[in-house]
Residue frames as qw, qx, qy, qz and C-alpha x, y, z in Angstrom:
[[0.613, -0.371, -0.530, -0.454, 28.99, 10.34, -42.95],
 [0.035, -0.239, 0.717, -0.655, 27.89, 10.13, -39.37],
 [0.414, -0.420, -0.797, -0.128, 25.38, 8.12, -37.40],
 [0.155, -0.244, 0.309, -0.906, 23.08, 10.19, -35.23],
 [0.239, -0.413, -0.876, 0.072, 20.41, 9.00, -32.80],
 [0.242, -0.319, 0.007, -0.916, 17.45, 11.34, -32.30],
 [0.076, -0.274, -0.881, 0.378, 14.93, 10.88, -29.51],
 [0.309, -0.172, -0.196, -0.915, 11.26, 11.73, -29.59],
 [0.317, 0.206, 0.785, -0.490, 7.76, 11.05, -28.39],
 [0.174, -0.239, -0.716, -0.632, 4.75, 9.92, -30.38],
 [0.564, -0.398, -0.099, -0.717, 1.09, 10.01, -29.40],
 [0.874, -0.390, -0.213, -0.195, 0.02, 8.19, -26.22],
 [0.460, -0.779, 0.425, -0.036, 3.51, 8.66, -24.73],
 [0.958, 0.172, 0.106, 0.203, 5.26, 6.25, -27.08],
 [0.332, -0.765, 0.387, 0.394, 9.03, 6.73, -26.90],
 [0.812, 0.576, 0.062, 0.073, 10.97, 6.75, -30.19],
 [0.458, -0.562, 0.452, 0.520, 14.64, 6.35, -31.10],
 [0.677, 0.727, 0.081, -0.084, 15.39, 7.45, -34.67],
 [0.651, -0.376, 0.428, 0.501, 18.72, 6.25, -36.06],
 [0.507, 0.850, 0.017, -0.144, 20.05, 8.33, -38.96],
 [0.688, -0.144, 0.351, 0.619, 23.07, 8.03, -41.24],
 [0.290, 0.926, 0.240, -0.020, 23.72, 11.41, -42.80],
 [0.605, 0.192, 0.044, 0.772, 26.25, 13.68, -44.42],
 [0.036, -0.470, -0.025, -0.881, 24.33, 16.76, -43.20],
 [0.217, -0.243, -0.786, 0.525, 23.50, 16.83, -39.51],
 [0.207, 0.239, 0.215, -0.924, 21.29, 19.96, -39.75],
 [0.509, 0.063, -0.517, -0.685, 19.18, 18.57, -42.61],
 [0.452, -0.136, -0.881, 0.028, 18.64, 15.28, -40.78],
 [0.090, -0.262, -0.648, 0.709, 17.57, 17.03, -37.56],
 [0.338, 0.210, -0.026, -0.917, 15.17, 19.29, -39.42],
 [0.520, 0.016, -0.691, -0.502, 13.63, 16.43, -41.40],
 [0.370, -0.211, -0.871, 0.243, 13.12, 14.31, -38.27],
 [0.036, 0.265, 0.461, -0.846, 11.66, 17.27, -36.34],
 [0.428, 0.150, -0.249, -0.856, 9.21, 18.10, -39.16],
 [0.517, -0.072, -0.805, -0.283, 8.11, 14.46, -39.56],
 [0.253, -0.244, -0.801, 0.484, 7.52, 14.20, -35.81],
 [0.140, 0.287, 0.322, -0.891, 5.57, 17.45, -35.41],
 [0.455, 0.127, -0.412, -0.779, 3.41, 16.89, -38.52],
 [0.628, -0.106, -0.735, -0.231, 2.38, 13.46, -37.22],
 [0.666, -0.643, -0.167, -0.340, 1.56, 14.26, -33.61],
 [0.845, -0.220, -0.244, 0.421, 4.98, 13.71, -32.11],
 [0.087, -0.978, 0.164, -0.099, 7.73, 15.86, -30.66],
 [0.582, 0.463, -0.530, 0.409, 11.50, 15.87, -30.31],
 [0.746, -0.650, -0.141, 0.045, 12.88, 14.95, -26.90],
 [0.117, -0.877, 0.463, -0.063, 15.99, 16.09, -25.11],
 [0.593, 0.388, -0.700, 0.087, 19.03, 13.78, -25.42],
 [0.156, 0.159, -0.857, 0.464, 18.86, 11.03, -22.81],
 [0.490, -0.025, 0.364, -0.792, 15.17, 11.47, -22.01],
 [0.881, 0.178, -0.084, -0.431, 14.13, 8.44, -24.12],
 [0.580, 0.469, -0.665, 0.026, 17.26, 6.36, -24.63],
 [0.189, -0.350, 0.793, -0.461, 17.34, 5.12, -21.03],
 [0.771, 0.083, 0.357, -0.521, 14.17, 3.12, -21.81],
 [0.872, 0.430, -0.194, -0.127, 15.98, 1.04, -24.46],
 [0.600, -0.536, 0.566, 0.182, 18.81, -1.50, -24.25],
 [0.453, 0.581, -0.585, -0.339, 21.10, -2.55, -27.10],
 [0.739, -0.148, 0.637, -0.164, 20.52, -6.30, -27.57],
 [0.124, 0.272, -0.830, -0.470, 21.30, -9.00, -30.09],
 [0.720, 0.199, 0.403, -0.529, 18.22, -10.72, -31.54],
 [0.063, 0.205, -0.890, -0.402, 18.28, -13.95, -33.56],
 [0.739, 0.147, 0.149, -0.641, 15.01, -15.21, -35.07],
 [0.083, -0.193, 0.967, 0.146, 14.88, -19.01, -35.45],
 [0.660, -0.002, -0.288, -0.694, 11.88, -20.37, -37.41],
 [0.680, -0.188, 0.622, -0.340, 10.14, -23.37, -35.87],
 [0.447, 0.252, -0.782, -0.355, 10.52, -26.78, -37.48],
 [0.832, -0.255, -0.371, -0.325, 8.72, -30.02, -36.69],
 [0.848, -0.284, -0.381, 0.232, 9.46, -31.20, -33.17],
 [0.386, 0.324, -0.300, 0.810, 11.54, -28.14, -32.19],
 [0.440, -0.766, -0.463, 0.071, 10.80, -26.86, -28.71],
 [0.073, -0.945, 0.147, -0.284, 11.81, -23.76, -26.82],
 [0.732, -0.585, 0.341, 0.081, 14.00, -25.94, -24.58],
 [0.851, 0.235, 0.256, 0.394, 15.87, -27.31, -27.64],
 [0.350, 0.795, 0.011, 0.495, 16.77, -23.78, -28.74],
 [0.415, -0.865, 0.188, -0.212, 17.60, -22.70, -25.19],
 [0.872, -0.337, 0.274, 0.225, 20.04, -25.59, -24.67],
 [0.729, 0.430, 0.186, 0.499, 21.86, -24.66, -27.90],
 [0.237, 0.761, 0.021, 0.604, 22.25, -20.93, -27.22],
 [0.594, -0.797, -0.109, -0.021, 22.64, -20.75, -23.45],
 [0.765, -0.346, 0.126, 0.528, 26.41, -21.33, -23.40],
 [0.479, 0.420, 0.271, 0.722, 26.89, -18.80, -26.23],
 [0.152, -0.091, -0.249, 0.952, 25.55, -15.98, -24.03],
 [0.266, -0.477, -0.551, -0.631, 21.82, -15.89, -24.74],
 [0.181, -0.153, 0.493, -0.837, 19.71, -14.19, -22.08],
 [0.556, 0.240, 0.591, -0.532, 16.30, -15.55, -23.06],
 [0.001, -0.082, -0.833, -0.547, 14.30, -17.41, -25.70],
 [0.430, 0.292, 0.356, -0.776, 10.77, -16.21, -26.51],
 [0.333, 0.311, 0.860, 0.228, 8.11, -18.13, -28.43],
 [0.180, 0.311, -0.111, -0.926, 6.68, -15.83, -31.12],
 [0.755, 0.350, 0.253, -0.493, 4.26, -18.39, -32.53],
 [0.876, 0.481, -0.023, 0.001, 5.92, -19.35, -35.82],
 [0.590, 0.519, -0.399, 0.473, 9.49, -18.66, -34.63],
 [0.675, -0.581, -0.261, 0.373, 11.67, -18.34, -31.56],
 [0.154, 0.906, -0.154, 0.363, 13.32, -15.04, -30.62],
 [0.804, -0.234, -0.254, 0.484, 16.73, -15.47, -29.00],
 [0.045, -0.961, 0.042, -0.269, 17.80, -12.36, -27.06],
 [0.802, -0.184, -0.162, 0.544, 21.40, -11.78, -25.98],
 [0.232, -0.777, 0.090, 0.579, 23.77, -8.95, -25.28],
 [0.562, 0.799, -0.101, -0.188, 24.76, -7.24, -28.54],
 [0.005, -0.715, 0.695, 0.075, 28.38, -8.36, -28.01],
 [0.481, -0.130, 0.864, -0.072, 27.26, -12.03, -27.90],
 [0.692, 0.487, 0.074, -0.529, 25.21, -11.86, -31.11],
 [0.496, 0.545, -0.636, -0.230, 27.81, -13.55, -33.35],
 [0.044, -0.246, 0.941, -0.230, 28.44, -16.37, -30.86],
 [0.563, 0.234, 0.589, -0.531, 24.69, -17.00, -30.50],
 [0.676, 0.551, -0.168, -0.460, 24.18, -17.02, -34.27],
 [0.323, 0.485, -0.810, -0.074, 27.09, -19.44, -34.72],
 [0.260, -0.088, 0.895, -0.351, 25.73, -21.81, -32.05],
 [0.679, 0.388, 0.313, -0.538, 22.36, -21.83, -33.84],
 [0.606, 0.588, -0.437, -0.311, 24.06, -22.68, -37.12],
 [0.122, 0.419, -0.893, 0.109, 26.30, -25.34, -35.59],
 [0.464, 0.061, 0.762, -0.447, 23.24, -27.03, -34.08],
 [0.159, 0.187, 0.856, 0.455, 21.81, -27.34, -37.61],
 [0.154, 0.739, 0.572, -0.322, 19.00, -24.79, -37.11],
 [0.316, 0.525, 0.328, 0.719, 18.22, -22.18, -39.72],
 [0.153, -0.573, -0.383, 0.708, 17.78, -18.56, -38.71],
 [0.323, 0.814, 0.447, 0.183, 15.74, -15.81, -40.38],
 [0.189, 0.855, -0.111, 0.469, 17.69, -12.85, -39.06],
 [0.708, -0.402, -0.271, 0.513, 20.41, -11.92, -36.63],
 [0.237, 0.680, 0.047, 0.693, 20.84, -8.26, -35.76],
 [0.295, -0.234, -0.491, 0.785, 21.73, -5.85, -33.01],
 [0.159, -0.640, -0.465, -0.591, 18.71, -3.77, -32.10],
 [0.096, -0.219, 0.464, -0.853, 17.27, -1.60, -29.35],
 [0.410, -0.428, -0.794, -0.139, 14.66, -3.35, -27.20],
 [0.289, -0.621, 0.068, -0.725, 12.41, -1.33, -24.87],
 [0.188, 0.034, -0.845, 0.500, 12.42, -2.01, -21.15],
 [0.271, 0.402, 0.578, -0.656, 8.93, -0.51, -20.76],
 [0.070, 0.247, 0.736, 0.626, 6.10, -0.82, -23.28],
 [0.344, 0.220, 0.224, -0.885, 2.95, 1.23, -23.88],
 [0.319, 0.366, 0.871, 0.079, -0.26, -0.62, -24.85],
 [0.144, 0.176, -0.249, -0.941, -2.06, 1.07, -27.75],
 [0.548, 0.462, 0.595, -0.364, -5.72, 1.06, -28.74],
 [0.619, 0.492, 0.523, 0.319, -6.82, 1.17, -32.37],
 [0.190, 0.971, 0.100, 0.108, -6.70, 4.95, -32.74],
 [0.391, -0.812, 0.390, 0.187, -3.34, 5.23, -30.96],
 [0.716, -0.079, 0.596, 0.356, -1.89, 2.44, -33.10],
 [0.534, 0.718, 0.361, 0.262, -2.97, 4.20, -36.32],
 [0.024, -0.992, 0.119, -0.020, -1.31, 7.46, -35.18],
 [0.535, -0.621, 0.525, 0.229, 1.93, 5.74, -34.15],
 [0.730, 0.190, 0.567, 0.330, 2.11, 3.66, -37.36],
 [0.398, 0.872, 0.207, 0.197, 1.57, 6.82, -39.45],
 [0.224, -0.928, 0.291, 0.064, 4.35, 8.59, -37.53],
 [0.664, -0.362, 0.593, 0.277, 6.78, 5.69, -37.90],
 [0.675, 0.483, 0.477, 0.290, 6.02, 5.43, -41.61],
 [0.200, 0.975, 0.013, 0.100, 6.68, 9.15, -42.08],
 [0.394, -0.779, 0.464, 0.148, 10.03, 8.80, -40.27],
 [0.724, -0.090, 0.625, 0.277, 11.05, 5.71, -42.24],
 [0.589, 0.718, 0.328, 0.172, 10.30, 7.52, -45.52],
 [0.055, -0.955, 0.248, 0.156, 13.07, 10.05, -44.78],
 [0.730, 0.566, -0.364, 0.120, 16.27, 9.44, -46.75],
 [0.131, 0.613, -0.643, 0.440, 18.62, 9.70, -43.77],
 [0.693, -0.350, 0.413, -0.476, 16.62, 7.45, -41.41],
 [0.305, 0.310, -0.897, -0.077, 18.01, 3.93, -41.07],
 [0.384, -0.291, -0.870, 0.101, 15.91, 2.54, -38.19],
 [0.391, -0.481, 0.089, -0.779, 13.07, 3.60, -35.91],
 [0.368, -0.125, -0.871, 0.300, 12.72, 1.93, -32.53],
 [0.425, -0.441, -0.028, -0.790, 9.58, 2.39, -30.41],
 [0.015, 0.082, -0.886, 0.457, 8.22, 1.06, -27.12],
 [0.624, 0.015, 0.095, -0.775, 4.63, 0.10, -27.89],
 [0.203, 0.061, 0.977, 0.001, 2.59, -3.10, -27.80],
 [0.558, 0.122, -0.206, -0.795, -0.42, -3.75, -30.02],
 [0.621, 0.012, 0.735, -0.273, -2.75, -6.66, -29.34],
 [0.242, 0.080, 0.852, 0.458, -3.63, -9.05, -32.17],
 [0.189, 0.709, 0.675, -0.079, -7.23, -7.78, -32.18],
 [0.018, 0.863, 0.008, -0.505, -6.13, -4.15, -32.55],
 [0.228, -0.391, 0.660, 0.599, -3.63, -5.12, -35.24],
 [0.269, 0.361, 0.845, 0.288, -6.37, -6.82, -37.28],
 [0.127, 0.853, 0.453, -0.226, -8.61, -3.75, -36.95],
 [0.105, -0.767, 0.248, 0.582, -5.80, -1.41, -38.05],
 [0.249, -0.164, 0.777, 0.555, -4.91, -3.52, -41.09]]
């Protein structure tokens, strides 16, 4: 088995990283290429998309009564966290992928629960999508995720809350 990262573009210039785990490299490449082209996307040359993403550790900490962003920041700063973002109902703690375990442990030791802790690819540049563009990109990502060999799909788009409600 081997892990392969394919790069591609969706509609509206959305960059995609498609992570596959496969026992047949040719089948995986063909499946990803077909899913992309049938849904308005295209394969990209190696390196033409990946530079827009950085491997980061992300820990999601749900909010509890009285918990502030500063409380979480004080707990995770010494463990190597780069930033803490308020997502509304939870805090997102971003660190280098190599510091993920230390950040997760510091959250646990402080007595906070966490929803998830994983290494992921975060985009450095995002593309804002309108309703039509969001529908196309969501359809493309769904087609890719339905493939047997695909493990994760990473993309660099932003969708406003209003557009998200309209799409749903």
